[in-house]
C-alpha positions in Angstrom: 91.6 284.6 220.8 92.6 286.0 217.4 93.4 289.6 216.9 90.3 290.1 215.2 88.3 289.3 218.2 90.2 291.5 220.4 89.6 294.3 217.9 85.9 293.9 218.0 85.8 294.3 222.2 84.4 297.7 222.9 86.8 298.1 225.9 89.7 297.4 223.5 88.5 299.8 221.0 88.3 302.7 223.3 91.8 301.9 224.8 93.3 301.8 221.5 91.7 305.0 220.5 93.1 306.5 223.4 96.8 305.2 222.7 96.7 306.3 219.2 96.6 310.4 220.5 100.2 311.1 220.3 100.3 313.1 223.7 104.2 312.6 223.6 106.6 315.0 225.3 107.9 317.7 224.8 105.3 320.5 224.1 102.1 318.5 224.0 99.3 319.7 222.6 96.2 318.0 224.8 93.5 319.1 222.7 92.6 315.9 220.8 92.9 314.4 224.3 90.9 316.6 225.8 88.2 315.8 223.1 88.4 312.2 223.5 87.7 312.2 227.3 84.9 314.5 226.9 83.5 311.9 224.8 84.1 309.0 227.1 82.3 311.2 230.0 79.4 311.4 227.7 79.2 308.0 226.9 79.2 307.1 230.4 76.5 309.9 231.0 78.8 311.6 233.7 79.3 315.2 234.0 83.0 316.6 233.2 85.0 319.8 234.0 88.1 320.9 232.2 90.2 323.4 234.0 93.3 325.1 233.2 95.7 325.8 236.4 98.4 326.8 234.1 97.8 328.0 230.2 97.6 325.1 227.9 98.0 322.8 230.8 94.5 321.0 230.9 93.2 319.1 234.0 90.1 317.1 232.7 88.0 315.7 236.0 85.1 313.2 235.4 82.8 313.2 238.0 80.8 310.1 239.0 78.8 311.7 242.1 77.8 310.0 245.4 74.7 309.5 247.3 76.6 311.2 250.3 78.5 313.7 248.6 79.6 315.3 252.2 81.8 312.2 252.7 85.5 312.7 251.5 86.1 311.7 247.9 88.1 309.6 246.1 90.7 310.7 243.2 91.2 308.1 240.5 94.3 309.9 238.8 96.3 309.1 235.6 98.2 311.6 233.3 97.8 312.0 229.7 101.4 312.4 228.6 103.6 310.1 227.3 107.6 309.8 226.8 109.2 310.3 223.5 109.9 307.4 221.3 113.0 306.5 219.1 110.8 305.2 216.0 113.6 303.1 214.4 113.9 301.1 217.8 110.3 299.6 217.5 108.9 297.0 215.7 105.3 298.6 215.3 104.3 302.1 214.8 104.4 303.4 218.4 100.9 305.4 218.1 99.3 302.9 216.0 98.2 300.7 218.8 98.6 297.4 216.6 97.4 294.2 218.0 99.3 290.8 217.2 98.2 287.2 217.3 99.0 286.9 221.0 96.6 289.9 221.7 99.7 292.2 222.7 98.6 295.8 221.9 102.0 297.7 221.0 102.0 301.7 221.7 103.3 304.3 223.7 101.5 304.6 227.2 100.1 301.0 227.1 101.9 300.3 230.4 102.6 304.2 231.4 99.8 304.8 231.8 97.0 305.2 229.3 95.7 301.6 230.4 95.0 303.1 233.8 93.1 306.0 232.9 90.5 304.1 230.8 90.8 301.1 232.9 89.2 303.3 235.6 86.4 304.2 233.1 85.7 300.6 232.0 85.2 299.7 235.7 83.0 302.5 236.4 80.9 301.5 233.1 80.2 297.8 234.7 79.5 299.3 238.0 76.7 301.7 236.5 75.5 298.6 234.3 75.0 296.8 237.6 73.1 299.5 239.3 75.9 300.6 241.6 75.7 304.0 243.1 78.6 305.1 245.3 78.1 306.7 248.5 81.1 309.0 248.1 82.1 311.3 245.1 84.6 310.2 242.5 86.6 312.2 240.8 88.8 310.7 237.5 91.4 313.0 236.9 93.5 313.1 233.9 96.3 315.4 234.2 99.4 316.6 231.9 103.1 316.9 232.2 103.3 314.2 234.9 106.4 312.6 232.6 108.3 316.0 233.0 107.9 316.5 236.6 104.2 317.4 237.0 105.3 321.1 238.1 102.8 322.4 235.8 100.3 319.5 236.1 99.2 317.8 239.3 101.5 320.1 241.3 99.6 323.3 240.3 96.0 321.5 240.3 96.3 320.7 244.0 96.9 324.6 244.8 93.4 325.4 243.1 90.1 326.1 244.7 88.6 323.5 242.4 90.7 320.7 244.0 90.0 322.4 247.5 86.5 321.9 246.8 86.8 318.4 245.8 87.1 317.2 249.5 89.6 314.6 248.9 90.0 311.9 251.1 91.9 309.2 249.3 93.7 308.9 246.0 94.5 306.0 243.5 97.3 306.4 240.9 99.5 304.6 238.9 101.7 301.7 240.0 104.3 299.5 238.2 104.5 296.5 235.9 105.1 293.5 237.5 107.0 290.9 235.5 105.9 288.2 238.1 102.9 286.8 239.6 102.2 289.7 241.7 101.1 293.2 242.0 103.2 296.1 243.1 101.5 298.8 245.2 103.2 302.1 245.9 102.6 303.4 249.5 105.4 306.1 249.3 107.9 307.6 246.8 111.9 308.6 247.4 112.8 312.2 247.7 114.3 313.2 244.3 117.3 315.7 244.4 119.3 317.3 241.6 122.5 318.2 243.1 124.8 320.4 241.2 128.4 320.9 242.3 130.4 324.1 240.9 134.2 323.3 241.5 136.8 326.3 241.5 140.4 325.7 241.6 144.0 326.9 240.4 144.2 327.1 236.6 147.4 327.0 234.6 149.6 324.9 232.1 148.8 320.8 231.9 152.4 320.1 232.6 152.2 321.1 235.9 151.2 319.8 239.2 149.2 322.5 240.6 147.5 322.8 243.8 143.8 322.7 244.7 142.8 322.2 241.1 139.1 321.9 240.1 139.4 318.5 238.8 141.6 317.4 242.1 138.5 318.5 244.1 135.9 316.9 241.8 137.8 313.6 241.9 138.0 313.7 245.9 134.0 314.4 246.1 133.2 312.0 243.5 134.9 309.2 245.3 133.0 310.0 248.4 129.6 309.8 246.5 130.8 306.7 244.9 131.7 305.2 248.2 128.1 306.1 249.4 126.5 304.7 246.5 128.4 301.3 246.6 127.1 301.0 250.3 123.6 301.0 248.7 124.6 298.6 246.0 126.3 296.3 248.7 122.9 296.8 251.2 120.5 295.8 248.3 122.6 292.8 247.6 122.7 291.4 250.9 119.2 292.4 252.4 116.8 290.1 250.6 113.8 291.8 252.2 114.0 295.2 250.5 114.1 296.4 247.1 115.5 299.4 244.9 112.7 301.8 246.6 114.3 301.3 250.0 117.9 302.4 249.2 119.3 305.6 248.1 120.4 305.9 244.4 123.2 308.4 243.4 124.1 308.9 239.8 126.6 311.2 237.9 124.6 312.2 235.1 126.3 315.6 233.8 129.9 316.5 233.7 131.2 319.7 232.1 134.2 321.9 232.0 137.8 322.5 230.4 138.7 324.2 227.1 141.5 321.8 225.8 143.7 318.9 226.7 146.9 321.2 227.8 145.0 323.7 230.0 144.1 323.0 233.4 140.8 324.7 233.9 139.5 326.9 236.6 136.0 325.1 236.8 134.3 322.0 236.6 130.6 321.2 237.1 128.9 318.0 237.9 125.3 317.3 238.5 123.9 314.1 240.3 120.6 312.5 240.3 119.8 311.4 243.7 116.7 309.6 245.1 116.6 309.5 248.6 115.3 306.8 250.7 112.3 307.8 253.2 114.5 306.1 256.1 117.5 308.4 255.4 118.4 311.4 257.7 118.4 314.0 255.1 119.8 316.8 257.3 122.7 314.4 258.1 123.0 313.6 254.3 123.0 317.2 253.5 125.5 318.0 255.8 127.8 315.2 254.8 127.8 316.7 251.4 129.1 320.0 252.7 131.7 318.2 254.7 133.2 316.6 251.9 133.0 319.8 249.8 135.2 321.3 252.5 137.6 318.3 252.8 138.3 318.5 249.2 139.7 322.2 249.9 136.6 324.3 249.6 135.7 326.4 246.7 132.9 324.4 245.8 129.5 325.8 245.1 126.5 323.6 246.0 123.0 324.0 244.7 119.8 322.0 244.0 118.1 321.9 240.7 115.3 319.8 242.6 115.2 319.2 246.0 111.8 317.5 247.3 110.8 317.5 250.6 110.3 314.4 252.9 106.7 313.1 252.4 105.3 310.9 255.0 104.1 307.4 253.4 100.7 306.1 253.3 99.7 304.2 256.2 99.0 300.4 255.1 97.6 299.2 258.5 94.3 299.3 260.1 94.5 303.1 260.7 93.6 303.8 256.9 90.0 302.5 256.2 90.9 303.1 252.3 94.2 300.7 252.6 91.5 298.0 254.2 88.9 298.6 251.7 91.8 298.1 249.0 93.2 295.0 250.4 90.0 293.5 251.3 89.3 293.8 247.4 92.4 292.1 246.4 92.1 289.3 249.0 88.6 288.5 247.7 89.9 288.4 244.1 92.8 286.1 245.2 95.5 288.6 244.2 99.0 288.5 245.4 100.0 292.4 246.4 103.4 293.6 247.2 103.4 296.8 248.9 107.0 298.8 248.1 108.2 302.4 247.9 108.1 303.6 244.3 111.5 303.9 243.0 110.9 306.6 240.5 108.2 309.6 241.0 104.3 309.6 240.5 101.9 312.4 240.7 100.8 310.7 244.1 103.7 312.6 246.0 101.8 315.9 245.6 98.7 314.2 246.9 100.4 312.8 249.8 102.1 316.2 250.7 98.6 317.6 251.3 98.1 315.1 254.0 95.9 312.6 251.8 96.6 309.0 251.7 97.5 307.6 248.3 98.1 304.5 246.7 99.7 303.7 243.3 98.4 300.4 241.6 98.7 299.1 238.0 96.7 296.0 237.4 99.7 294.4 235.2 101.4 291.3 236.2 103.3 288.8 234.1 104.2 291.1 231.9 107.4 292.2 230.3 108.3 295.6 231.9 108.4 298.1 228.8 108.1 301.7 230.8 109.7 303.9 228.9 111.3 301.3 226.5 111.1 300.3 223.0 108.0 298.4 221.9 105.9 299.0 225.0 103.0 296.7 225.0 100.0 295.2 227.1 98.1 292.2 226.5 94.4 292.7 225.5 93.5 290.1 227.9 95.6 291.7 231.0 93.8 294.8 230.3 90.5 293.6 230.3 91.1 291.5 233.4 92.6 295.1 235.0 89.1 296.7 234.3 87.6 293.7 236.4 90.0 294.2 239.2 89.2 298.0 239.5 85.5 297.1 239.2 86.2 295.3 242.5 88.5 297.9 244.2 86.3 300.9 243.3 83.3 299.1 244.4 84.9 298.9 248.1 86.3 302.4 248.2 82.8 303.7 247.3 81.7 302.3 250.5 84.2 303.1 253.2 
């Protein structure tokens, strides 16, 4: 199919219009995006609310109301914001939504995750056209600021009276792009810790072998953390049944201190990005960090810029009727799915923290993974097939 034929498809037109709204971090102005989503709700003849849990941080809720609204509802969540771009690295304008002759749509947000938001709406359009009326309420939510942690987005939304009144029983959110012939399904997420260590020690002339310097202490603790990191690298390399979401990752991301080359400084600061496996004993791990700092000689201040608590994974067994409905839909469509722990972070963690089951699923396979990368793209055919997949899944969820 030529690019012109893709351009004439109504669902593709809607998707591309959404992609052209540059909701790029930081300091996003969501005004145009909100107006776009209001128009989509009107075209579907569905009510829409816009609430502001935080000033200038809108949450758009498009409502597909059920015949038995007392039943626990379903959230279909996506985020409106996208990550920054380096325009000189793109072969297409990242906010033009160009289509090439292969039907690939190039734009920031094609994979992460505007395709999911409009994909939900496309599926509801098909279901409504075929006369489907859900038993339970569906709330299609579009939230802000997921790409910068969601502290002023979903994290605040779940605290509102509006959310409480939604009587949420299940949530569907973004998954991951698959480069092979299967679909990933996220049922849990690792805990993110931002560890900051401030090392204090003896200072003086750079020609001396001074005792208990900040640098020596830094080296000791860094070696211990690196040894632990290597154990996770080896575990991942030798166990073919696990993936990156099943191990703990540790990376030194910031290092500062010192004034000039011949002065031993009294302080160094090191920051580590840690993503903790849901099977890790976090109490024992934190104690281990404290022990290493004491072994290094003490005088090390430990703090956390971020320290997410353990959140139980969503059950993917017979005890979860929403999982059974989701799995039945993918089985009927003949889809190969692979449940994994999300290696990064999504808004689902805020839903799961409320005790609500949540799955992450993006109907994207056999596609080069370009999430947060240059030349992010999604094939038009893949996008339209995704709408059909969502149609089946939503139809099943409606009648749990």
